[in-house]
PDB file of N, CA, C and O in Angstrom:
ATOM      1  N   MET A   1       0.708  -1.388  -0.107  1.00  0.00           N
ATOM      2  CA  MET A   1       0.050  -0.068   0.037  1.00  0.00           C
ATOM      3  C   MET A   1       0.568   1.322   0.060  1.00  0.00           C
ATOM      4  O   MET A   1      -0.071   2.275  -0.389  1.00  0.00           O
ATOM      5  N   ALA A   2       1.842   1.416   0.640  1.00  0.00           N
ATOM      6  CA  ALA A   2       3.164   2.413   1.031  1.00  0.00           C
ATOM      7  C   ALA A   2       3.591   2.693  -0.129  1.00  0.00           C
ATOM      8  O   ALA A   2       3.939   3.868  -0.244  1.00  0.00           O
ATOM      9  N   SER A   3       3.771   1.628  -1.648  1.00  0.00           N
ATOM     10  CA  SER A   3       4.842   2.167  -2.463  1.00  0.00           C
ATOM     11  C   SER A   3       3.670   1.916  -3.390  1.00  0.00           C
ATOM     12  O   SER A   3       4.047   0.935  -4.031  1.00  0.00           O
ATOM     13  N   LEU A   4       2.497   2.235  -3.814  1.00  0.00           N
ATOM     14  CA  LEU A   4       1.169   2.847  -4.328  1.00  0.00           C
ATOM     15  C   LEU A   4       1.035   3.819  -3.602  1.00  0.00           C
ATOM     16  O   LEU A   4      -0.174   3.675  -3.785  1.00  0.00           O
ATOM     17  N   LEU A   5       1.110   4.959  -2.735  1.00  0.00           N
ATOM     18  CA  LEU A   5       1.092   5.969  -2.520  1.00  0.00           C
ATOM     19  C   LEU A   5       1.945   6.866  -2.611  1.00  0.00           C
ATOM     20  O   LEU A   5       1.773   8.072  -2.788  1.00  0.00           O
ATOM     21  N   ILE A   6       3.447   5.933  -2.417  1.00  0.00           N
ATOM     22  CA  ILE A   6       4.521   6.826  -2.988  1.00  0.00           C
ATOM     23  C   ILE A   6       4.600   7.210  -4.550  1.00  0.00           C
ATOM     24  O   ILE A   6       4.999   8.338  -4.842  1.00  0.00           O
ATOM     25  N   VAL A   7       4.281   6.428  -5.425  1.00  0.00           N
ATOM     26  CA  VAL A   7       3.608   6.229  -6.776  1.00  0.00           C
ATOM     27  C   VAL A   7       3.369   7.321  -7.178  1.00  0.00           C
ATOM     28  O   VAL A   7       4.000   8.025  -7.967  1.00  0.00           O
ATOM     29  N   LEU A   8       1.922   7.594  -6.340  1.00  0.00           N
ATOM     30  CA  LEU A   8       0.646   7.914  -6.623  1.00  0.00           C
ATOM     31  C   LEU A   8       1.035   9.865  -6.452  1.00  0.00           C
ATOM     32  O   LEU A   8       0.415  10.831  -6.896  1.00  0.00           O
ATOM     33  N   LEU A   9       2.396   9.776  -5.563  1.00  0.00           N
ATOM     34  CA  LEU A   9       2.552  11.100  -5.444  1.00  0.00           C
ATOM     35  C   LEU A   9       3.800  11.596  -6.287  1.00  0.00           C
ATOM     36  O   LEU A   9       4.209  12.757  -6.312  1.00  0.00           O
ATOM     37  N   LEU A  10       4.341  10.503  -6.983  1.00  0.00           N
ATOM     38  CA  LEU A  10       5.278  11.080  -7.825  1.00  0.00           C
ATOM     39  C   LEU A  10       4.418  11.366  -9.002  1.00  0.00           C
ATOM     40  O   LEU A  10       4.729  12.186  -9.866  1.00  0.00           O
ATOM     41  N   ALA A  11       3.512  10.782  -9.008  1.00  0.00           N
ATOM     42  CA  ALA A  11       2.981  10.791 -10.426  1.00  0.00           C
ATOM     43  C   ALA A  11       2.368  12.385 -10.352  1.00  0.00           C
ATOM     44  O   ALA A  11       2.672  13.291 -11.127  1.00  0.00           O
ATOM     45  N   ASN A  12       1.689  12.447  -9.531  1.00  0.00           N
ATOM     46  CA  ASN A  12       1.114  14.026  -8.906  1.00  0.00           C
ATOM     47  C   ASN A  12       1.895  14.959  -9.508  1.00  0.00           C
ATOM     48  O   ASN A  12       1.632  15.771 -10.395  1.00  0.00           O
ATOM     49  N   ALA A  13       3.143  14.675  -8.754  1.00  0.00           N
ATOM     50  CA  ALA A  13       4.598  15.903  -8.904  1.00  0.00           C
ATOM     51  C   ALA A  13       4.202  15.965 -10.499  1.00  0.00           C
ATOM     52  O   ALA A  13       3.605  16.893 -11.046  1.00  0.00           O
ATOM     53  N   VAL A  14       4.818  14.403 -11.295  1.00  0.00           N
ATOM     54  CA  VAL A  14       5.395  14.957 -12.475  1.00  0.00           C
ATOM     55  C   VAL A  14       4.184  15.392 -13.605  1.00  0.00           C
ATOM     56  O   VAL A  14       4.492  15.817 -14.719  1.00  0.00           O
ATOM     57  N   PHE A  15       2.866  15.240 -13.196  1.00  0.00           N
ATOM     58  CA  PHE A  15       1.743  15.583 -13.721  1.00  0.00           C
ATOM     59  C   PHE A  15       1.274  17.521 -14.318  1.00  0.00           C
ATOM     60  O   PHE A  15       0.879  18.150 -15.299  1.00  0.00           O
ATOM     61  N   ASN A  16       1.876  17.775 -12.250  1.00  0.00           N
ATOM     62  CA  ASN A  16       1.901  19.004 -12.457  1.00  0.00           C
ATOM     63  C   ASN A  16       2.764  19.912 -13.292  1.00  0.00           C
ATOM     64  O   ASN A  16       2.651  20.919 -13.991  1.00  0.00           O
ATOM     65  N   VAL A  17       3.777  18.977 -12.837  1.00  0.00           N
ATOM     66  CA  VAL A  17       5.719  20.012 -13.574  1.00  0.00           C
ATOM     67  C   VAL A  17       5.151  20.060 -14.812  1.00  0.00           C
ATOM     68  O   VAL A  17       5.289  21.109 -15.442  1.00  0.00           O
ATOM     69  N   VAL A  18       4.436  19.005 -15.389  1.00  0.00           N
ATOM     70  CA  VAL A  18       4.033  18.879 -17.513  1.00  0.00           C
ATOM     71  C   VAL A  18       2.870  20.147 -17.324  1.00  0.00           C
ATOM     72  O   VAL A  18       2.807  21.310 -17.725  1.00  0.00           O
ATOM     73  N   VAL A  19       2.464  19.738 -16.937  1.00  0.00           N
ATOM     74  CA  VAL A  19       0.780  20.245 -17.599  1.00  0.00           C
ATOM     75  C   VAL A  19       0.751  21.871 -17.130  1.00  0.00           C
ATOM     76  O   VAL A  19       0.296  22.730 -17.885  1.00  0.00           O
ATOM     77  N   TRP A  20       1.400  22.250 -15.523  1.00  0.00           N
ATOM     78  CA  TRP A  20       1.286  23.509 -15.575  1.00  0.00           C
ATOM     79  C   TRP A  20       1.934  24.404 -15.930  1.00  0.00           C
ATOM     80  O   TRP A  20       1.243  25.421 -15.988  1.00  0.00           O
ATOM     81  N   PRO A  21       2.940  24.564 -16.210  1.00  0.00           N
ATOM     82  CA  PRO A  21       3.797  25.569 -16.991  1.00  0.00           C
ATOM     83  C   PRO A  21       3.476  25.734 -18.477  1.00  0.00           C
ATOM     84  O   PRO A  21       3.653  26.842 -18.982  1.00  0.00           O
ATOM     85  N   THR A  22       3.040  24.770 -19.181  1.00  0.00           N
ATOM     86  CA  THR A  22       2.973  24.977 -20.469  1.00  0.00           C
ATOM     87  C   THR A  22       1.186  26.019 -20.672  1.00  0.00           C
ATOM     88  O   THR A  22       0.822  26.902 -21.449  1.00  0.00           O
ATOM     89  N   PHE A  23       0.545  25.311 -19.558  1.00  0.00           N
ATOM     90  CA  PHE A  23      -0.749  26.191 -19.426  1.00  0.00           C
ATOM     91  C   PHE A  23      -0.329  27.851 -19.271  1.00  0.00           C
ATOM     92  O   PHE A  23      -0.639  28.618 -20.183  1.00  0.00           O
ATOM     93  N   LEU A  24       0.238  28.245 -18.324  1.00  0.00           N
ATOM     94  CA  LEU A  24       1.447  28.968 -17.943  1.00  0.00           C
ATOM     95  C   LEU A  24       1.304  30.295 -18.869  1.00  0.00           C
ATOM     96  O   LEU A  24       0.809  31.401 -18.656  1.00  0.00           O
ATOM     97  N   ARG A  25       2.193  29.489 -20.405  1.00  0.00           N
ATOM     98  CA  ARG A  25       2.124  29.913 -21.528  1.00  0.00           C
ATOM     99  C   ARG A  25       1.065  30.508 -21.961  1.00  0.00           C
ATOM    100  O   ARG A  25       0.931  31.729 -22.049  1.00  0.00           O
ATOM    101  N   ARG A  26       0.230  29.647 -22.265  1.00  0.00           N
ATOM    102  CA  ARG A  26      -0.737  29.878 -22.844  1.00  0.00           C
ATOM    103  C   ARG A  26      -1.909  30.979 -22.372  1.00  0.00           C
ATOM    104  O   ARG A  26      -2.695  31.528 -23.145  1.00  0.00           O
ATOM    105  N   VAL A  27      -1.860  31.125 -21.284  1.00  0.00           N
ATOM    106  CA  VAL A  27      -2.301  32.093 -20.004  1.00  0.00           C
ATOM    107  C   VAL A  27      -1.957  33.623 -20.536  1.00  0.00           C
ATOM    108  O   VAL A  27      -2.756  34.509 -20.838  1.00  0.00           O
ATOM    109  N   ALA A  28      -0.290  33.652 -20.557  1.00  0.00           N
ATOM    110  CA  ALA A  28       0.086  34.481 -20.831  1.00  0.00           C
ATOM    111  C   ALA A  28      -0.106  35.351 -22.474  1.00  0.00           C
ATOM    112  O   ALA A  28       0.114  36.536 -22.723  1.00  0.00           O
ATOM    113  N   LYS A  29      -0.372  34.747 -22.980  1.00  0.00           N
ATOM    114  CA  LYS A  29      -0.629  35.003 -24.256  1.00  0.00           C
ATOM    115  C   LYS A  29      -1.647  35.435 -24.581  1.00  0.00           C
ATOM    116  O   LYS A  29      -1.702  36.459 -25.262  1.00  0.00           O
ATOM    117  N   ASP A  30      -2.612  34.845 -24.227  1.00  0.00           N
ATOM    118  CA  ASP A  30      -4.446  35.393 -24.182  1.00  0.00           C
ATOM    119  C   ASP A  30      -3.845  36.898 -24.174  1.00  0.00           C
ATOM    120  O   ASP A  30      -2.819  37.464 -23.798  1.00  0.00           O
ATOM    121  N   PRO A  31      -5.212  37.259 -24.876  1.00  0.00           N
ATOM    122  CA  PRO A  31      -5.465  38.724 -24.770  1.00  0.00           C
ATOM    123  C   PRO A  31      -5.874  39.562 -24.113  1.00  0.00           C
ATOM    124  O   PRO A  31      -6.046  40.780 -24.134  1.00  0.00           O
ATOM    125  N   ARG A  32      -6.112  38.169 -23.086  1.00  0.00           N
ATOM    126  CA  ARG A  32      -7.044  38.577 -21.377  1.00  0.00           C
ATOM    127  C   ARG A  32      -6.084  38.973 -20.580  1.00  0.00           C
ATOM    128  O   ARG A  32      -6.468  39.651 -19.626  1.00  0.00           O
ATOM    129  N   ALA A  33      -4.857  38.754 -20.666  1.00  0.00           N
ATOM    130  CA  ALA A  33      -3.672  38.751 -19.925  1.00  0.00           C
ATOM    131  C   ALA A  33      -3.407  40.099 -19.366  1.00  0.00           C
ATOM    132  O   ALA A  33      -3.313  40.318 -18.158  1.00  0.00           O
ATOM    133  N   ARG A  34      -3.263  41.198 -20.514  1.00  0.00           N
ATOM    134  CA  ARG A  34      -2.932  42.067 -20.494  1.00  0.00           C
ATOM    135  C   ARG A  34      -3.774  43.385 -21.151  1.00  0.00           C
ATOM    136  O   ARG A  34      -4.551  43.427 -22.105  1.00  0.00           O
ATOM    137  N   ASP A  35      -3.175  44.685 -20.023  1.00  0.00           N
ATOM    138  CA  ASP A  35      -4.029  45.506 -20.480  1.00  0.00           C
ATOM    139  C   ASP A  35      -3.760  45.710 -21.575  1.00  0.00           C
ATOM    140  O   ASP A  35      -3.211  44.926 -22.349  1.00  0.00           O
ATOM    141  N   ALA A  36      -4.378  47.609 -21.942  1.00  0.00           N
ATOM    142  CA  ALA A  36      -4.054  47.905 -23.215  1.00  0.00           C
ATOM    143  C   ALA A  36      -2.539  48.839 -23.147  1.00  0.00           C
ATOM    144  O   ALA A  36      -1.918  49.090 -24.180  1.00  0.00           O
ATOM    145  N   ALA A  37      -2.046  49.318 -21.711  1.00  0.00           N
ATOM    146  CA  ALA A  37      -0.818  49.734 -20.998  1.00  0.00           C
ATOM    147  C   ALA A  37      -0.022  48.352 -21.438  1.00  0.00           C
ATOM    148  O   ALA A  37       0.838  48.556 -22.295  1.00  0.00           O
ATOM    149  N   GLY A  38      -0.161  46.975 -20.998  1.00  0.00           N
ATOM    150  CA  GLY A  38       0.676  45.976 -20.877  1.00  0.00           C
ATOM    151  C   GLY A  38       1.064  45.363 -19.622  1.00  0.00           C
ATOM    152  O   GLY A  38       1.823  44.427 -19.375  1.00  0.00           O
ATOM    153  N   LYS A  39       0.220  46.267 -18.748  1.00  0.00           N
ATOM    154  CA  LYS A  39       0.049  45.868 -17.301  1.00  0.00           C
ATOM    155  C   LYS A  39      -0.596  44.237 -17.235  1.00  0.00           C
ATOM    156  O   LYS A  39      -1.667  43.987 -17.787  1.00  0.00           O
ATOM    157  N   PRO A  40       0.003  43.428 -16.670  1.00  0.00           N
ATOM    158  CA  PRO A  40      -1.390  42.539 -15.735  1.00  0.00           C
ATOM    159  C   PRO A  40      -2.210  42.482 -15.288  1.00  0.00           C
ATOM    160  O   PRO A  40      -2.404  42.999 -14.188  1.00  0.00           O
ATOM    161  N   THR A  41      -3.300  41.650 -16.112  1.00  0.00           N
ATOM    162  CA  THR A  41      -4.719  42.042 -15.167  1.00  0.00           C
ATOM    163  C   THR A  41      -4.727  41.179 -14.460  1.00  0.00           C
ATOM    164  O   THR A  41      -3.766  40.440 -14.244  1.00  0.00           O
ATOM    165  N   LYS A  42      -6.170  41.082 -13.797  1.00  0.00           N
ATOM    166  CA  LYS A  42      -5.924  40.180 -12.907  1.00  0.00           C
ATOM    167  C   LYS A  42      -6.480  38.935 -13.260  1.00  0.00           C
ATOM    168  O   LYS A  42      -6.635  38.038 -12.431  1.00  0.00           O
ATOM    169  N   PHE A  43      -6.792  38.831 -14.458  1.00  0.00           N
ATOM    170  CA  PHE A  43      -6.644  37.241 -15.270  1.00  0.00           C
ATOM    171  C   PHE A  43      -5.230  36.314 -14.898  1.00  0.00           C
ATOM    172  O   PHE A  43      -4.979  35.228 -14.374  1.00  0.00           O
ATOM    173  N   LEU A  44      -4.629  37.231 -15.390  1.00  0.00           N
ATOM    174  CA  LEU A  44      -3.311  36.869 -15.597  1.00  0.00           C
ATOM    175  C   LEU A  44      -3.083  36.547 -14.056  1.00  0.00           C
ATOM    176  O   LEU A  44      -3.156  35.341 -13.821  1.00  0.00           O
ATOM    177  N   ILE A  45      -2.809  37.402 -12.887  1.00  0.00           N
ATOM    178  CA  ILE A  45      -2.222  37.397 -12.023  1.00  0.00           C
ATOM    179  C   ILE A  45      -3.181  36.072 -11.472  1.00  0.00           C
ATOM    180  O   ILE A  45      -2.481  35.156 -11.042  1.00  0.00           O
ATOM    181  N   VAL A  46      -4.579  35.832 -11.418  1.00  0.00           N
ATOM    182  CA  VAL A  46      -5.339  34.770 -10.689  1.00  0.00           C
ATOM    183  C   VAL A  46      -4.618  33.470 -11.094  1.00  0.00           C
ATOM    184  O   VAL A  46      -4.258  32.558 -10.350  1.00  0.00           O
ATOM    185  N   HIS A  47      -4.490  33.568 -12.352  1.00  0.00           N
ATOM    186  CA  HIS A  47      -3.967  32.291 -13.364  1.00  0.00           C
ATOM    187  C   HIS A  47      -2.725  31.916 -12.522  1.00  0.00           C
ATOM    188  O   HIS A  47      -2.596  30.760 -12.118  1.00  0.00           O
ATOM    189  N   ALA A  48      -1.562  33.131 -12.179  1.00  0.00           N
ATOM    190  CA  ALA A  48      -0.662  33.119 -12.020  1.00  0.00           C
ATOM    191  C   ALA A  48      -0.060  32.367 -10.393  1.00  0.00           C
ATOM    192  O   ALA A  48       0.917  31.679 -10.095  1.00  0.00           O
ATOM    193  N   VAL A  49      -1.305  32.972  -9.575  1.00  0.00           N
ATOM    194  CA  VAL A  49      -1.374  32.256  -8.198  1.00  0.00           C
ATOM    195  C   VAL A  49      -1.642  30.895  -8.238  1.00  0.00           C
ATOM    196  O   VAL A  49      -0.930  30.015  -7.754  1.00  0.00           O
ATOM    197  N   LEU A  50      -2.834  30.730  -8.911  1.00  0.00           N
ATOM    198  CA  LEU A  50      -3.245  28.905  -8.970  1.00  0.00           C
ATOM    199  C   LEU A  50      -2.321  28.123  -9.047  1.00  0.00           C
ATOM    200  O   LEU A  50      -2.053  27.325  -8.148  1.00  0.00           O
ATOM    201  N   ILE A  51      -1.501  28.253 -10.444  1.00  0.00           N
ATOM    202  CA  ILE A  51      -0.719  27.764 -11.274  1.00  0.00           C
ATOM    203  C   ILE A  51       0.465  27.888  -9.876  1.00  0.00           C
ATOM    204  O   ILE A  51       0.538  26.776  -9.351  1.00  0.00           O
ATOM    205  N   GLY A  52       1.206  28.723  -9.299  1.00  0.00           N
ATOM    206  CA  GLY A  52       2.117  28.612  -8.323  1.00  0.00           C
ATOM    207  C   GLY A  52       1.675  27.579  -7.130  1.00  0.00           C
ATOM    208  O   GLY A  52       2.340  26.710  -6.564  1.00  0.00           O
ATOM    209  N   ILE A  53       0.396  27.962  -6.962  1.00  0.00           N
ATOM    210  CA  ILE A  53       0.198  27.143  -5.286  1.00  0.00           C
ATOM    211  C   ILE A  53      -0.160  25.447  -6.156  1.00  0.00           C
ATOM    212  O   ILE A  53      -0.433  24.525  -5.388  1.00  0.00           O
ATOM    213  N   ALA A  54      -0.140  25.138  -7.657  1.00  0.00           N
ATOM    214  CA  ALA A  54      -0.093  23.984  -8.140  1.00  0.00           C
ATOM    215  C   ALA A  54       1.204  23.368  -8.177  1.00  0.00           C
ATOM    216  O   ALA A  54       1.352  22.214  -7.775  1.00  0.00           O
ATOM    217  N   LEU A  55       2.313  24.166  -8.706  1.00  0.00           N
ATOM    218  CA  LEU A  55       3.401  23.976  -8.386  1.00  0.00           C
ATOM    219  C   LEU A  55       4.218  23.643  -6.913  1.00  0.00           C
ATOM    220  O   LEU A  55       5.235  22.957  -6.817  1.00  0.00           O
ATOM    221  N   LEU A  56       3.650  24.172  -6.041  1.00  0.00           N
ATOM    222  CA  LEU A  56       3.961  24.313  -4.780  1.00  0.00           C
ATOM    223  C   LEU A  56       3.606  23.082  -4.293  1.00  0.00           C
ATOM    224  O   LEU A  56       4.336  22.472  -3.512  1.00  0.00           O
ATOM    225  N   LEU A  57       2.436  22.609  -4.724  1.00  0.00           N
ATOM    226  CA  LEU A  57       1.733  21.324  -4.108  1.00  0.00           C
ATOM    227  C   LEU A  57       2.541  20.269  -5.116  1.00  0.00           C
ATOM    228  O   LEU A  57       2.612  19.089  -4.770  1.00  0.00           O
ATOM    229  N   ALA A  58       2.970  20.576  -5.999  1.00  0.00           N
ATOM    230  CA  ALA A  58       3.599  19.304  -6.654  1.00  0.00           C
ATOM    231  C   ALA A  58       5.289  19.231  -6.061  1.00  0.00           C
ATOM    232  O   ALA A  58       5.902  18.195  -6.321  1.00  0.00           O
ATOM    233  N   ALA A  59       5.862  20.102  -5.437  1.00  0.00           N
ATOM    234  CA  ALA A  59       6.961  20.306  -4.905  1.00  0.00           C
ATOM    235  C   ALA A  59       6.786  19.499  -3.725  1.00  0.00           C
ATOM    236  O   ALA A  59       7.624  18.619  -3.526  1.00  0.00           O
ATOM    237  N   ALA A  60       5.600  19.686  -2.704  1.00  0.00           N
ATOM    238  CA  ALA A  60       5.092  18.794  -1.664  1.00  0.00           C
ATOM    239  C   ALA A  60       5.115  17.385  -1.948  1.00  0.00           C
ATOM    240  O   ALA A  60       5.816  16.590  -1.321  1.00  0.00           O
ATOM    241  N   SER A  61       4.391  17.094  -2.840  1.00  0.00           N
ATOM    242  CA  SER A  61       4.278  15.839  -3.061  1.00  0.00           C
ATOM    243  C   SER A  61       5.589  14.938  -2.956  1.00  0.00           C
ATOM    244  O   SER A  61       5.894  13.966  -2.266  1.00  0.00           O
ATOM    245  N   ALA A  62       6.327  15.797  -4.088  1.00  0.00           N
ATOM    246  CA  ALA A  62       7.624  14.756  -4.545  1.00  0.00           C
ATOM    247  C   ALA A  62       8.685  14.858  -3.454  1.00  0.00           C
ATOM    248  O   ALA A  62       9.695  14.169  -3.599  1.00  0.00           O
ATOM    249  N   VAL A  63       8.533  15.925  -1.984  1.00  0.00           N
ATOM    250  CA  VAL A  63       9.350  15.533  -1.164  1.00  0.00           C
ATOM    251  C   VAL A  63       8.829  14.748  -0.148  1.00  0.00           C
ATOM    252  O   VAL A  63       9.526  14.345   0.784  1.00  0.00           O
ATOM    253  N   ALA A  64       7.563  14.486  -0.274  1.00  0.00           N
ATOM    254  CA  ALA A  64       6.868  13.273   0.507  1.00  0.00           C
ATOM    255  C   ALA A  64       7.163  12.097  -0.012  1.00  0.00           C
ATOM    256  O   ALA A  64       7.387  11.148   0.740  1.00  0.00           O
ATOM    257  N   ALA A  65       7.206  11.984  -1.166  1.00  0.00           N
ATOM    258  CA  ALA A  65       7.487  10.311  -1.925  1.00  0.00           C
ATOM    259  C   ALA A  65       8.932   9.994  -1.349  1.00  0.00           C
ATOM    260  O   ALA A  65       9.253   9.087  -0.581  1.00  0.00           O
ATOM    261  N   VAL A  66       9.787  11.069  -1.973  1.00  0.00           N
ATOM    262  CA  VAL A  66      11.299  11.375  -1.629  1.00  0.00           C
ATOM    263  C   VAL A  66      11.653  10.553   0.022  1.00  0.00           C
ATOM    264  O   VAL A  66      12.574   9.746   0.146  1.00  0.00           O
ATOM    265  N   VAL A  67      11.033  10.825   0.792  1.00  0.00           N
ATOM    266  CA  VAL A  67      10.846  10.976   2.283  1.00  0.00           C
ATOM    267  C   VAL A  67      10.537   9.526   2.447  1.00  0.00           C
ATOM    268  O   VAL A  67      11.319   8.753   3.001  1.00  0.00           O
ATOM    269  N   ALA A  68       9.439   9.188   1.980  1.00  0.00           N
ATOM    270  CA  ALA A  68       8.595   8.128   2.310  1.00  0.00           C
ATOM    271  C   ALA A  68       9.430   6.597   1.815  1.00  0.00           C
ATOM    272  O   ALA A  68       9.267   5.464   2.268  1.00  0.00           O
ATOM    273  N   LEU A  69      10.582   7.195   0.454  1.00  0.00           N
ATOM    274  CA  LEU A  69      11.411   5.911   0.013  1.00  0.00           C
ATOM    275  C   LEU A  69      12.391   5.827   0.751  1.00  0.00           C
ATOM    276  O   LEU A  69      13.158   4.869   0.843  1.00  0.00           O
ATOM    277  N   VAL A  70      12.428   6.987   1.415  1.00  0.00           N
ATOM    278  CA  VAL A  70      14.190   7.289   2.266  1.00  0.00           C
ATOM    279  C   VAL A  70      14.217   6.438   3.789  1.00  0.00           C
ATOM    280  O   VAL A  70      15.138   5.885   4.391  1.00  0.00           O
ATOM    281  N   VAL A  71      12.755   6.612   4.101  1.00  0.00           N
ATOM    282  CA  VAL A  71      12.493   6.211   5.106  1.00  0.00           C
ATOM    283  C   VAL A  71      12.309   4.734   5.608  1.00  0.00           C
ATOM    284  O   VAL A  71      12.538   3.927   6.510  1.00  0.00           O
ATOM    285  N   GLY A  72      11.761   4.943   4.443  1.00  0.00           N
ATOM    286  CA  GLY A  72      10.909   2.948   4.278  1.00  0.00           C
ATOM    287  C   GLY A  72       9.588   2.149   4.338  1.00  0.00           C
ATOM    288  O   GLY A  72       9.464   0.928   4.246  1.00  0.00           O
ATOM    289  N   VAL A  73       8.669   3.042   4.503  1.00  0.00           N
ATOM    290  CA  VAL A  73       7.473   3.776   4.678  1.00  0.00           C
ATOM    291  C   VAL A  73       6.733   2.293   4.296  1.00  0.00           C
ATOM    292  O   VAL A  73       5.505   2.206   4.263  1.00  0.00           O
TER     293      VAL A  73
END
């Protein structure tokens, strides 16, 4: 059971690291991302914050998986 949880944590981390940066690039290119003056809009800021949180959770998942592997849970 512990092995399955470790694999799921690592899969979660990899998925998030692969998917979210690509999504951020798409959001940044969206016309709604910047106003007429070129300043970031709430659309871009909210998405950047959400993506940052997702990547932080991915890092936490990866650390938890590595700790579980090392400790031998």
